[in-house]
N, CA, C, O and CB atoms as a CASP TS submission, in Angstrom:
PFRMAT TS
TARGET T0000
AUTHOR 0000-0000-0000
METHOD Language model
MODEL 1
PARENT N/A
ATOM      1  N   MET     1     -47.681 -54.535-109.749  1.00  0.00           N
ATOM      2  CA  MET     1     -48.084 -53.243-109.252  1.00  0.00           C
ATOM      3  C   MET     1     -49.584 -53.284-108.946  1.00  0.00           C
ATOM      4  O   MET     1     -50.402 -53.583-109.816  1.00  0.00           O
ATOM      5  CB  MET     1     -47.745 -52.123-110.274  1.00  0.00           C
ATOM      6  N   GLU     2     -49.922 -52.981-107.698  1.00  0.00           N
ATOM      7  CA  GLU     2     -51.325 -52.960-107.317  1.00  0.00           C
ATOM      8  C   GLU     2     -51.962 -51.622-107.709  1.00  0.00           C
ATOM      9  O   GLU     2     -51.376 -50.557-107.515  1.00  0.00           O
ATOM     10  CB  GLU     2     -51.476 -53.209-105.801  1.00  0.00           C
ATOM     11  N   VAL     3     -53.154 -51.705-108.257  1.00  0.00           N
ATOM     12  CA  VAL     3     -53.916 -50.505-108.619  1.00  0.00           C
ATOM     13  C   VAL     3     -55.053 -50.397-107.616  1.00  0.00           C
ATOM     14  O   VAL     3     -55.865 -51.314-107.487  1.00  0.00           O
ATOM     15  CB  VAL     3     -54.458 -50.566-110.114  1.00  0.00           C
ATOM     16  N   ARG     4     -55.108 -49.279-106.908  1.00  0.00           N
ATOM     17  CA  ARG     4     -56.077 -49.113-105.820  1.00  0.00           C
ATOM     18  C   ARG     4     -57.152 -48.080-106.161  1.00  0.00           C
ATOM     19  O   ARG     4     -56.939 -47.160-106.951  1.00  0.00           O
ATOM     20  CB  ARG     4     -55.358 -48.705-104.539  1.00  0.00           C
ATOM     21  N   ALA     5     -58.307 -48.268-105.537  1.00  0.00           N
ATOM     22  CA  ALA     5     -59.414 -47.319-105.699  1.00  0.00           C
ATOM     23  C   ALA     5     -59.103 -46.051-104.915  1.00  0.00           C
ATOM     24  O   ALA     5     -58.569 -46.111-103.808  1.00  0.00           O
ATOM     25  CB  ALA     5     -60.764 -47.941-105.225  1.00  0.00           C
ATOM     26  N   GLU     6     -59.436 -44.921-105.487  1.00  0.00           N
ATOM     27  CA  GLU     6     -59.185 -43.644-104.825  1.00  0.00           C
ATOM     28  C   GLU     6     -60.370 -43.184-103.988  1.00  0.00           C
ATOM     29  O   GLU     6     -60.275 -42.182-103.279  1.00  0.00           O
ATOM     30  CB  GLU     6     -58.846 -42.588-105.851  1.00  0.00           C
ATOM     31  N   LEU     7     -61.497 -43.914-104.065  1.00  0.00           N
ATOM     32  CA  LEU     7     -62.680 -43.526-103.311  1.00  0.00           C
ATOM     33  C   LEU     7     -63.586 -44.731-103.104  1.00  0.00           C
ATOM     34  O   LEU     7     -63.433 -45.763-103.757  1.00  0.00           O
ATOM     35  CB  LEU     7     -63.437 -42.400-104.029  1.00  0.00           C
ATOM     36  N   THR     8     -64.524 -44.581-102.192  1.00  0.00           N
ATOM     37  CA  THR     8     -65.535 -45.599-101.964  1.00  0.00           C
ATOM     38  C   THR     8     -66.574 -45.475-103.066  1.00  0.00           C
ATOM     39  O   THR     8     -67.083 -44.383-103.320  1.00  0.00           O
ATOM     40  CB  THR     8     -66.186 -45.456-100.549  1.00  0.00           C
ATOM     41  N   ALA     9     -66.894 -46.587-103.724  1.00  0.00           N
ATOM     42  CA  ALA     9     -67.786 -46.542-104.882  1.00  0.00           C
ATOM     43  C   ALA     9     -68.303 -47.938-105.207  1.00  0.00           C
ATOM     44  O   ALA     9     -67.983 -48.915-104.531  1.00  0.00           O
ATOM     45  CB  ALA     9     -67.063 -45.941-106.104  1.00  0.00           C
ATOM     46  N   THR    10     -69.103 -48.001-106.251  1.00  0.00           N
ATOM     47  CA  THR    10     -69.578 -49.264-106.807  1.00  0.00           C
ATOM     48  C   THR    10     -68.891 -49.464-108.152  1.00  0.00           C
ATOM     49  O   THR    10     -68.739 -48.515-108.921  1.00  0.00           O
ATOM     50  CB  THR    10     -71.144 -49.278-106.957  1.00  0.00           C
ATOM     51  N   VAL    11     -68.477 -50.698-108.436  1.00  0.00           N
ATOM     52  CA  VAL    11     -67.872 -50.994-109.737  1.00  0.00           C
ATOM     53  C   VAL    11     -69.000 -51.016-110.765  1.00  0.00           C
ATOM     54  O   VAL    11     -69.875 -51.881-110.723  1.00  0.00           O
ATOM     55  CB  VAL    11     -67.079 -52.368-109.719  1.00  0.00           C
ATOM     56  N   TRP    12     -68.969 -50.063-111.678  1.00  0.00           N
ATOM     57  CA  TRP    12     -70.000 -49.957-112.704  1.00  0.00           C
ATOM     58  C   TRP    12     -69.672 -50.868-113.887  1.00  0.00           C
ATOM     59  O   TRP    12     -70.542 -51.565-114.409  1.00  0.00           O
ATOM     60  CB  TRP    12     -70.146 -48.498-113.174  1.00  0.00           C
ATOM     61  N   LYS    13     -68.383 -50.850-114.308  1.00  0.00           N
ATOM     62  CA  LYS    13     -67.994 -51.650-115.472  1.00  0.00           C
ATOM     63  C   LYS    13     -66.536 -52.074-115.351  1.00  0.00           C
ATOM     64  O   LYS    13     -65.678 -51.273-114.982  1.00  0.00           O
ATOM     65  CB  LYS    13     -68.218 -50.860-116.781  1.00  0.00           C
ATOM     66  N   VAL    14     -66.263 -53.330-115.662  1.00  0.00           N
ATOM     67  CA  VAL    14     -64.890 -53.826-115.748  1.00  0.00           C
ATOM     68  C   VAL    14     -64.495 -53.753-117.220  1.00  0.00           C
ATOM     69  O   VAL    14     -65.097 -54.413-118.067  1.00  0.00           O
ATOM     70  CB  VAL    14     -64.753 -55.306-115.174  1.00  0.00           C
ATOM     71  N   VAL    15     -63.481 -52.946-117.515  1.00  0.00           N
ATOM     72  CA  VAL    15     -63.081 -52.704-118.908  1.00  0.00           C
ATOM     73  C   VAL    15     -61.994 -53.682-119.357  1.00  0.00           C
ATOM     74  O   VAL    15     -62.078 -54.248-120.447  1.00  0.00           O
ATOM     75  CB  VAL    15     -62.586 -51.261-119.076  1.00  0.00           C
ATOM     76  N   ALA    16     -60.976 -53.880-118.519  1.00  0.00           N
ATOM     77  CA  ALA    16     -59.851 -54.758-118.875  1.00  0.00           C
ATOM     78  C   ALA    16     -60.070 -56.141-118.276  1.00  0.00           C
ATOM     79  O   ALA    16     -60.744 -56.285-117.256  1.00  0.00           O
ATOM     80  CB  ALA    16     -58.501 -54.162-118.382  1.00  0.00           C
ATOM     81  N   GLU    17     -59.506 -57.141-118.906  1.00  0.00           N
ATOM     82  CA  GLU    17     -59.612 -58.505-118.378  1.00  0.00           C
ATOM     83  C   GLU    17     -58.214 -59.056-118.134  1.00  0.00           C
ATOM     84  O   GLU    17     -57.229 -58.537-118.660  1.00  0.00           O
ATOM     85  CB  GLU    17     -60.403 -59.426-119.355  1.00  0.00           C
ATOM     86  N   VAL    18     -58.139 -60.101-117.340  1.00  0.00           N
ATOM     87  CA  VAL    18     -56.858 -60.733-117.030  1.00  0.00           C
ATOM     88  C   VAL    18     -56.201 -61.168-118.340  1.00  0.00           C
ATOM     89  O   VAL    18     -56.845 -61.752-119.212  1.00  0.00           O
ATOM     90  CB  VAL    18     -57.047 -61.953-116.064  1.00  0.00           C
ATOM     91  N   GLY    19     -54.914 -60.872-118.457  1.00  0.00           N
ATOM     92  CA  GLY    19     -54.162 -61.215-119.662  1.00  0.00           C
ATOM     93  C   GLY    19     -54.076 -60.083-120.666  1.00  0.00           C
ATOM     94  O   GLY    19     -53.292 -60.150-121.612  1.00  0.00           O
ATOM     95  N   ALA    20     -54.878 -59.037-120.469  1.00  0.00           N
ATOM     96  CA  ALA    20     -54.876 -57.902-121.401  1.00  0.00           C
ATOM     97  C   ALA    20     -53.601 -57.080-121.237  1.00  0.00           C
ATOM     98  O   ALA    20     -53.119 -56.868-120.125  1.00  0.00           O
ATOM     99  CB  ALA    20     -56.119 -57.009-121.177  1.00  0.00           C
ATOM    100  N   THR    21     -53.069 -56.625-122.362  1.00  0.00           N
ATOM    101  CA  THR    21     -51.939 -55.710-122.353  1.00  0.00           C
ATOM    102  C   THR    21     -52.496 -54.293-122.305  1.00  0.00           C
ATOM    103  O   THR    21     -53.350 -53.925-123.111  1.00  0.00           O
ATOM    104  CB  THR    21     -51.013 -55.921-123.603  1.00  0.00           C
ATOM    105  N   VAL    22     -52.004 -53.497-121.348  1.00  0.00           N
ATOM    106  CA  VAL    22     -52.504 -52.134-121.191  1.00  0.00           C
ATOM    107  C   VAL    22     -51.356 -51.137-121.274  1.00  0.00           C
ATOM    108  O   VAL    22     -50.217 -51.451-120.929  1.00  0.00           O
ATOM    109  CB  VAL    22     -53.251 -51.980-119.854  1.00  0.00           C
ATOM    110  N   ALA    23     -51.670 -49.945-121.733  1.00  0.00           N
ATOM    111  CA  ALA    23     -50.716 -48.841-121.763  1.00  0.00           C
ATOM    112  C   ALA    23     -51.003 -47.935-120.569  1.00  0.00           C
ATOM    113  O   ALA    23     -52.101 -47.965-120.015  1.00  0.00           O
ATOM    114  CB  ALA    23     -50.803 -48.046-123.112  1.00  0.00           C
ATOM    115  N   GLU    24     -50.042 -47.150-120.183  1.00  0.00           N
ATOM    116  CA  GLU    24     -50.255 -46.188-119.113  1.00  0.00           C
ATOM    117  C   GLU    24     -51.444 -45.298-119.477  1.00  0.00           C
ATOM    118  O   GLU    24     -51.496 -44.741-120.574  1.00  0.00           O
ATOM    119  CB  GLU    24     -48.975 -45.336-118.863  1.00  0.00           C
ATOM    120  N   GLY    25     -52.392 -45.169-118.556  1.00  0.00           N
ATOM    121  CA  GLY    25     -53.567 -44.342-118.795  1.00  0.00           C
ATOM    122  C   GLY    25     -54.774 -45.082-119.328  1.00  0.00           C
ATOM    123  O   GLY    25     -55.860 -44.507-119.402  1.00  0.00           O
ATOM    124  N   ASP    26     -54.613 -46.358-119.708  1.00  0.00           N
ATOM    125  CA  ASP    26     -55.761 -47.142-120.177  1.00  0.00           C
ATOM    126  C   ASP    26     -56.722 -47.412-119.023  1.00  0.00           C
ATOM    127  O   ASP    26     -56.291 -47.644-117.893  1.00  0.00           O
ATOM    128  CB  ASP    26     -55.291 -48.475-120.810  1.00  0.00           C
ATOM    129  N   GLU    27     -58.024 -47.382-119.309  1.00  0.00           N
ATOM    130  CA  GLU    27     -59.026 -47.664-118.292  1.00  0.00           C
ATOM    131  C   GLU    27     -59.018 -49.142-117.930  1.00  0.00           C
ATOM    132  O   GLU    27     -58.955 -50.008-118.803  1.00  0.00           O
ATOM    133  CB  GLU    27     -60.416 -47.241-118.776  1.00  0.00           C
ATOM    134  N   LEU    28     -59.083 -49.421-116.623  1.00  0.00           N
ATOM    135  CA  LEU    28     -59.177 -50.789-116.133  1.00  0.00           C
ATOM    136  C   LEU    28     -60.599 -51.087-115.689  1.00  0.00           C
ATOM    137  O   LEU    28     -61.178 -52.103-116.075  1.00  0.00           O
ATOM    138  CB  LEU    28     -58.194 -51.022-114.977  1.00  0.00           C
ATOM    139  N   VAL    29     -61.156 -50.204-114.883  1.00  0.00           N
ATOM    140  CA  VAL    29     -62.537 -50.312-114.422  1.00  0.00           C
ATOM    141  C   VAL    29     -63.133 -48.908-114.357  1.00  0.00           C
ATOM    142  O   VAL    29     -62.413 -47.910-114.320  1.00  0.00           O
ATOM    143  CB  VAL    29     -62.619 -51.024-113.027  1.00  0.00           C
ATOM    144  N   ILE    30     -64.452 -48.856-114.346  1.00  0.00           N
ATOM    145  CA  ILE    30     -65.150 -47.589-114.167  1.00  0.00           C
ATOM    146  C   ILE    30     -65.987 -47.705-112.904  1.00  0.00           C
ATOM    147  O   ILE    30     -66.812 -48.610-112.772  1.00  0.00           O
ATOM    148  CB  ILE    30     -66.038 -47.232-115.413  1.00  0.00           C
ATOM    149  N   LEU    31     -65.767 -46.789-111.986  1.00  0.00           N
ATOM    150  CA  LEU    31     -66.502 -46.762-110.731  1.00  0.00           C
ATOM    151  C   LEU    31     -67.668 -45.792-110.841  1.00  0.00           C
ATOM    152  O   LEU    31     -67.649 -44.874-111.662  1.00  0.00           O
ATOM    153  CB  LEU    31     -65.577 -46.370-109.562  1.00  0.00           C
ATOM    154  N   GLU    32     -68.682 -46.001-110.010  1.00  0.00           N
ATOM    155  CA  GLU    32     -69.821 -45.092-109.958  1.00  0.00           C
ATOM    156  C   GLU    32     -69.997 -44.655-108.518  1.00  0.00           C
ATOM    157  O   GLU    32     -70.104 -45.477-107.607  1.00  0.00           O
ATOM    158  CB  GLU    32     -71.123 -45.763-110.511  1.00  0.00           C
ATOM    159  N   SER    33     -70.025 -43.338-108.331  1.00  0.00           N
ATOM    160  CA  SER    33     -70.241 -42.782-107.006  1.00  0.00           C
ATOM    161  C   SER    33     -71.036 -41.493-107.158  1.00  0.00           C
ATOM    162  O   SER    33     -70.648 -40.600-107.912  1.00  0.00           O
ATOM    163  CB  SER    33     -68.890 -42.529-106.266  1.00  0.00           C
ATOM    164  N   MET    34     -72.130 -41.403-106.451  1.00  0.00           N
ATOM    165  CA  MET    34     -72.990 -40.218-106.497  1.00  0.00           C
ATOM    166  C   MET    34     -73.373 -39.851-107.939  1.00  0.00           C
ATOM    167  O   MET    34     -73.369 -38.680-108.321  1.00  0.00           O
ATOM    168  CB  MET    34     -72.284 -39.031-105.824  1.00  0.00           C
ATOM    169  N   LYS    35     -73.704 -40.884-108.729  1.00  0.00           N
ATOM    170  CA  LYS    35     -74.138 -40.756-110.125  1.00  0.00           C
ATOM    171  C   LYS    35     -73.059 -40.213-111.058  1.00  0.00           C
ATOM    172  O   LYS    35     -73.358 -39.750-112.158  1.00  0.00           O
ATOM    173  CB  LYS    35     -75.341 -39.864-110.196  1.00  0.00           C
ATOM    174  N   MET    36     -71.803 -40.272-110.614  1.00  0.00           N
ATOM    175  CA  MET    36     -70.678 -39.873-111.464  1.00  0.00           C
ATOM    176  C   MET    36     -69.863 -41.116-111.810  1.00  0.00           C
ATOM    177  O   MET    36     -69.704 -42.016-110.985  1.00  0.00           O
ATOM    178  CB  MET    36     -69.783 -38.798-110.754  1.00  0.00           C
ATOM    179  N   GLU    37     -69.353 -41.157-113.029  1.00  0.00           N
ATOM    180  CA  GLU    37     -68.497 -42.262-113.465  1.00  0.00           C
ATOM    181  C   GLU    37     -67.041 -41.837-113.309  1.00  0.00           C
ATOM    182  O   GLU    37     -66.626 -40.798-113.821  1.00  0.00           O
ATOM    183  CB  GLU    37     -68.805 -42.672-114.945  1.00  0.00           C
ATOM    184  N   ILE    38     -66.274 -42.658-112.595  1.00  0.00           N
ATOM    185  CA  ILE    38     -64.881 -42.348-112.326  1.00  0.00           C
ATOM    186  C   ILE    38     -64.010 -43.485-112.848  1.00  0.00           C
ATOM    187  O   ILE    38     -64.083 -44.599-112.331  1.00  0.00           O
ATOM    188  CB  ILE    38     -64.644 -42.117-110.810  1.00  0.00           C
ATOM    189  N   PRO    39     -63.185 -43.225-113.867  1.00  0.00           N
ATOM    190  CA  PRO    39     -62.327 -44.297-114.381  1.00  0.00           C
ATOM    191  C   PRO    39     -61.133 -44.555-113.464  1.00  0.00           C
ATOM    192  O   PRO    39     -60.576 -43.629-112.874  1.00  0.00           O
ATOM    193  CB  PRO    39     -61.835 -43.951-115.786  1.00  0.00           C
ATOM    194  N   VAL    40     -60.751 -45.829-113.355  1.00  0.00           N
ATOM    195  CA  VAL    40     -59.507 -46.216-112.690  1.00  0.00           C
ATOM    196  C   VAL    40     -58.587 -46.632-113.825  1.00  0.00           C
ATOM    197  O   VAL    40     -58.897 -47.557-114.576  1.00  0.00           O
ATOM    198  CB  VAL    40     -59.716 -47.389-111.604  1.00  0.00           C
ATOM    199  N   VAL    41     -57.449 -45.947-113.951  1.00  0.00           N
ATOM    200  CA  VAL    41     -56.565 -46.176-115.094  1.00  0.00           C
ATOM    201  C   VAL    41     -55.270 -46.862-114.678  1.00  0.00           C
ATOM    202  O   VAL    41     -54.877 -46.834-113.512  1.00  0.00           O
ATOM    203  CB  VAL    41     -56.251 -44.858-115.788  1.00  0.00           C
ATOM    204  N   ALA    42     -54.628 -47.471-115.648  1.00  0.00           N
ATOM    205  CA  ALA    42     -53.342 -48.135-115.421  1.00  0.00           C
ATOM    206  C   ALA    42     -52.270 -47.077-115.171  1.00  0.00           C
ATOM    207  O   ALA    42     -52.107 -46.160-115.977  1.00  0.00           O
ATOM    208  CB  ALA    42     -52.955 -49.040-116.634  1.00  0.00           C
ATOM    209  N   PRO    43     -51.539 -47.196-114.061  1.00  0.00           N
ATOM    210  CA  PRO    43     -50.488 -46.214-113.769  1.00  0.00           C
ATOM    211  C   PRO    43     -49.214 -46.438-114.594  1.00  0.00           C
ATOM    212  O   PRO    43     -48.342 -45.571-114.651  1.00  0.00           O
ATOM    213  CB  PRO    43     -50.145 -46.258-112.293  1.00  0.00           C
ATOM    214  N   ALA    44     -49.120 -47.609-115.229  1.00  0.00           N
ATOM    215  CA  ALA    44     -47.953 -47.948-116.049  1.00  0.00           C
ATOM    216  C   ALA    44     -48.361 -49.001-117.071  1.00  0.00           C
ATOM    217  O   ALA    44     -49.383 -49.670-116.915  1.00  0.00           O
ATOM    218  CB  ALA    44     -46.769 -48.462-115.167  1.00  0.00           C
ATOM    219  N   ALA    45     -47.552 -49.140-118.117  1.00  0.00           N
ATOM    220  CA  ALA    45     -47.809 -50.151-119.142  1.00  0.00           C
ATOM    221  C   ALA    45     -47.475 -51.532-118.593  1.00  0.00           C
ATOM    222  O   ALA    45     -46.556 -51.688-117.788  1.00  0.00           O
ATOM    223  CB  ALA    45     -46.989 -49.861-120.425  1.00  0.00           C
ATOM    224  N   GLY    46     -48.230 -52.528-119.036  1.00  0.00           N
ATOM    225  CA  GLY    46     -47.965 -53.895-118.602  1.00  0.00           C
ATOM    226  C   GLY    46     -49.094 -54.825-118.969  1.00  0.00           C
ATOM    227  O   GLY    46     -49.871 -54.551-119.883  1.00  0.00           O
ATOM    228  N   THR    47     -49.181 -55.937-118.244  1.00  0.00           N
ATOM    229  CA  THR    47     -50.205 -56.943-118.464  1.00  0.00           C
ATOM    230  C   THR    47     -51.028 -57.101-117.193  1.00  0.00           C
ATOM    231  O   THR    47     -50.478 -57.182-116.095  1.00  0.00           O
ATOM    232  CB  THR    47     -49.576 -58.293-118.887  1.00  0.00           C
ATOM    233  N   VAL    48     -52.346 -57.142-117.347  1.00  0.00           N
ATOM    234  CA  VAL    48     -53.228 -57.331-116.199  1.00  0.00           C
ATOM    235  C   VAL    48     -53.086 -58.778-115.742  1.00  0.00           C
ATOM    236  O   VAL    48     -53.439 -59.703-116.474  1.00  0.00           O
ATOM    237  CB  VAL    48     -54.725 -56.985-116.553  1.00  0.00           C
ATOM    238  N   SER    49     -52.563 -58.972-114.520  1.00  0.00           N
ATOM    239  CA  SER    49     -52.376 -60.329-114.012  1.00  0.00           C
ATOM    240  C   SER    49     -53.505 -60.751-113.075  1.00  0.00           C
ATOM    241  O   SER    49     -53.774 -61.942-112.919  1.00  0.00           O
ATOM    242  CB  SER    49     -51.042 -60.435-113.291  1.00  0.00           C
ATOM    243  N   GLU    50     -54.167 -59.773-112.451  1.00  0.00           N
ATOM    244  CA  GLU    50     -55.305 -60.073-111.573  1.00  0.00           C
ATOM    245  C   GLU    50     -56.338 -58.959-111.699  1.00  0.00           C
ATOM    246  O   GLU    50     -55.986 -57.785-111.815  1.00  0.00           O
ATOM    247  CB  GLU    50     -54.846 -60.234-110.088  1.00  0.00           C
ATOM    248  N   MET    51     -57.597 -59.331-111.676  1.00  0.00           N
ATOM    249  CA  MET    51     -58.691 -58.360-111.579  1.00  0.00           C
ATOM    250  C   MET    51     -59.436 -58.756-110.316  1.00  0.00           C
ATOM    251  O   MET    51     -60.044 -59.825-110.266  1.00  0.00           O
ATOM    252  CB  MET    51     -59.648 -58.359-112.880  1.00  0.00           C
ATOM    253  N   ARG    52     -59.396 -57.918-109.304  1.00  0.00           N
ATOM    254  CA  ARG    52     -59.924 -58.295-107.990  1.00  0.00           C
ATOM    255  C   ARG    52     -61.338 -57.779-107.727  1.00  0.00           C
ATOM    256  O   ARG    52     -61.842 -57.894-106.610  1.00  0.00           O
ATOM    257  CB  ARG    52     -59.005 -57.787-106.915  1.00  0.00           C
ATOM    258  N   VAL    53     -61.970 -57.218-108.733  1.00  0.00           N
ATOM    259  CA  VAL    53     -63.343 -56.742-108.565  1.00  0.00           C
ATOM    260  C   VAL    53     -64.204 -57.255-109.712  1.00  0.00           C
ATOM    261  O   VAL    53     -63.700 -57.664-110.758  1.00  0.00           O
ATOM    262  CB  VAL    53     -63.388 -55.193-108.498  1.00  0.00           C
ATOM    263  N   ALA    54     -65.497 -57.222-109.494  1.00  0.00           N
ATOM    264  CA  ALA    54     -66.472 -57.576-110.523  1.00  0.00           C
ATOM    265  C   ALA    54     -67.525 -56.475-110.553  1.00  0.00           C
ATOM    266  O   ALA    54     -67.664 -55.706-109.602  1.00  0.00           O
ATOM    267  CB  ALA    54     -67.123 -58.987-110.248  1.00  0.00           C
ATOM    268  N   GLU    55     -68.258 -56.412-111.650  1.00  0.00           N
ATOM    269  CA  GLU    55     -69.297 -55.399-111.785  1.00  0.00           C
ATOM    270  C   GLU    55     -70.294 -55.515-110.635  1.00  0.00           C
ATOM    271  O   GLU    55     -70.685 -56.613-110.239  1.00  0.00           O
ATOM    272  CB  GLU    55     -70.019 -55.535-113.143  1.00  0.00           C
ATOM    273  N   GLU    56     -70.685 -54.383-110.121  1.00  0.00           N
ATOM    274  CA  GLU    56     -71.628 -54.212-109.011  1.00  0.00           C
ATOM    275  C   GLU    56     -71.011 -54.454-107.642  1.00  0.00           C
ATOM    276  O   GLU    56     -71.716 -54.366-106.637  1.00  0.00           O
ATOM    277  CB  GLU    56     -72.789 -55.135-109.192  1.00  0.00           C
ATOM    278  N   ASP    57     -69.702 -54.759-107.567  1.00  0.00           N
ATOM    279  CA  ASP    57     -69.037 -54.862-106.264  1.00  0.00           C
ATOM    280  C   ASP    57     -68.999 -53.492-105.613  1.00  0.00           C
ATOM    281  O   ASP    57     -68.853 -52.477-106.294  1.00  0.00           O
ATOM    282  CB  ASP    57     -67.600 -55.437-106.408  1.00  0.00           C
ATOM    283  N   ARG    58     -69.130 -53.464-104.303  1.00  0.00           N
ATOM    284  CA  ARG    58     -68.987 -52.234-103.523  1.00  0.00           C
ATOM    285  C   ARG    58     -67.561 -52.245-102.985  1.00  0.00           C
ATOM    286  O   ARG    58     -67.158 -53.205-102.329  1.00  0.00           O
ATOM    287  CB  ARG    58     -70.067 -52.134-102.347  1.00  0.00           C
ATOM    288  N   ILE    59     -66.792 -51.192-103.254  1.00  0.00           N
ATOM    289  CA  ILE    59     -65.405 -51.149-102.810  1.00  0.00           C
ATOM    290  C   ILE    59     -65.160 -49.891-101.974  1.00  0.00           C
ATOM    291  O   ILE    59     -65.900 -48.910-102.053  1.00  0.00           O
ATOM    292  CB  ILE    59     -64.446 -51.193-104.021  1.00  0.00           C
ATOM    293  N   SER    60     -64.107 -49.955-101.181  1.00  0.00           N
ATOM    294  CA  SER    60     -63.734 -48.842-100.318  1.00  0.00           C
ATOM    295  C   SER    60     -62.455 -48.189-100.828  1.00  0.00           C
ATOM    296  O   SER    60     -61.694 -48.791-101.587  1.00  0.00           O
ATOM    297  CB  SER    60     -63.555 -49.317 -98.864  1.00  0.00           C
ATOM    298  N   GLU    61     -62.233 -46.959-100.403  1.00  0.00           N
ATOM    299  CA  GLU    61     -61.005 -46.249-100.753  1.00  0.00           C
ATOM    300  C   GLU    61     -59.811 -47.093-100.326  1.00  0.00           C
ATOM    301  O   GLU    61     -59.761 -47.579 -99.196  1.00  0.00           O
ATOM    302  CB  GLU    61     -60.958 -44.840-100.085  1.00  0.00           C
ATOM    303  N   GLY    62     -58.852 -47.267-101.229  1.00  0.00           N
ATOM    304  CA  GLY    62     -57.655 -48.040-100.940  1.00  0.00           C
ATOM    305  C   GLY    62     -57.722 -49.510-101.303  1.00  0.00           C
ATOM    306  O   GLY    62     -56.700 -50.195-101.281  1.00  0.00           O
ATOM    307  N   ASP    63     -58.918 -50.015-101.639  1.00  0.00           N
ATOM    308  CA  ASP    63     -59.031 -51.415-102.050  1.00  0.00           C
ATOM    309  C   ASP    63     -58.273 -51.636-103.361  1.00  0.00           C
ATOM    310  O   ASP    63     -58.264 -50.772-104.238  1.00  0.00           O
ATOM    311  CB  ASP    63     -60.523 -51.823-102.209  1.00  0.00           C
ATOM    312  N   VAL    64     -57.637 -52.804-103.481  1.00  0.00           N
ATOM    313  CA  VAL    64     -56.948 -53.160-104.725  1.00  0.00           C
ATOM    314  C   VAL    64     -57.999 -53.618-105.729  1.00  0.00           C
ATOM    315  O   VAL    64     -58.772 -54.536-105.453  1.00  0.00           O
ATOM    316  CB  VAL    64     -55.864 -54.279-104.487  1.00  0.00           C
ATOM    317  N   VAL    65     -58.024 -52.968-106.909  1.00  0.00           N
ATOM    318  CA  VAL    65     -58.983 -53.363-107.947  1.00  0.00           C
ATOM    319  C   VAL    65     -58.343 -54.257-109.005  1.00  0.00           C
ATOM    320  O   VAL    65     -59.018 -55.083-109.620  1.00  0.00           O
ATOM    321  CB  VAL    65     -59.576 -52.126-108.611  1.00  0.00           C
ATOM    322  N   ALA    66     -57.029 -54.085-109.214  1.00  0.00           N
ATOM    323  CA  ALA    66     -56.330 -54.889-110.223  1.00  0.00           C
ATOM    324  C   ALA    66     -54.840 -54.936-109.889  1.00  0.00           C
ATOM    325  O   ALA    66     -54.328 -54.119-109.124  1.00  0.00           O
ATOM    326  CB  ALA    66     -56.554 -54.309-111.655  1.00  0.00           C
ATOM    327  N   VAL    67     -54.161 -55.916-110.487  1.00  0.00           N
ATOM    328  CA  VAL    67     -52.720 -56.029-110.360  1.00  0.00           C
ATOM    329  C   VAL    67     -52.149 -56.075-111.779  1.00  0.00           C
ATOM    330  O   VAL    67     -52.622 -56.829-112.630  1.00  0.00           O
ATOM    331  CB  VAL    67     -52.306 -57.301-109.519  1.00  0.00           C
ATOM    332  N   ILE    68     -51.124 -55.254-112.015  1.00  0.00           N
ATOM    333  CA  ILE    68     -50.493 -55.184-113.334  1.00  0.00           C
ATOM    334  C   ILE    68     -49.042 -55.619-113.205  1.00  0.00           C
ATOM    335  O   ILE    68     -48.318 -55.152-112.326  1.00  0.00           O
ATOM    336  CB  ILE    68     -50.590 -53.745-113.934  1.00  0.00           C
ATOM    337  N   GLU    69     -48.626 -56.521-114.092  1.00  0.00           N
ATOM    338  CA  GLU    69     -47.221 -56.889-114.214  1.00  0.00           C
ATOM    339  C   GLU    69     -46.597 -55.875-115.167  1.00  0.00           C
ATOM    340  O   GLU    69     -46.863 -55.898-116.369  1.00  0.00           O
ATOM    341  CB  GLU    69     -47.037 -58.382-114.732  1.00  0.00           C
ATOM    342  N   VAL    70     -45.775 -54.993-114.631  1.00  0.00           N
ATOM    343  CA  VAL    70     -45.197 -53.910-115.426  1.00  0.00           C
ATOM    344  C   VAL    70     -44.196 -54.471-116.418  1.00  0.00           C
ATOM    345  O   VAL    70     -43.383 -55.332-116.084  1.00  0.00           O
ATOM    346  CB  VAL    70     -44.525 -52.862-114.522  1.00  0.00           C
ATOM    347  N   SER    71     -44.269 -53.959-117.668  1.00  0.00           N
ATOM    348  CA  SER    71     -43.337 -54.440-118.702  1.00  0.00           C
ATOM    349  C   SER    71     -42.210 -53.455-118.924  1.00  0.00           C
ATOM    350  O   SER    71     -41.336 -53.695-119.757  1.00  0.00           O
ATOM    351  CB  SER    71     -44.074 -54.687-120.020  1.00  0.00           C
TER
END
């Protein structure tokens, strides 16, 4: 399952790492836009199989930030 950014922003912090088990609602990354912190959360429980962003990356709305293998 691809997790996409809902807005254009800068990646402020990567919270989850590849191989991490996450529950629905767990933070994966925190974006920064207009001095606001916006969390990107896991839409379902599973394992993070890919993290496609790094801290300080500039991303656009719709970009894939992570991939989760749903359990």
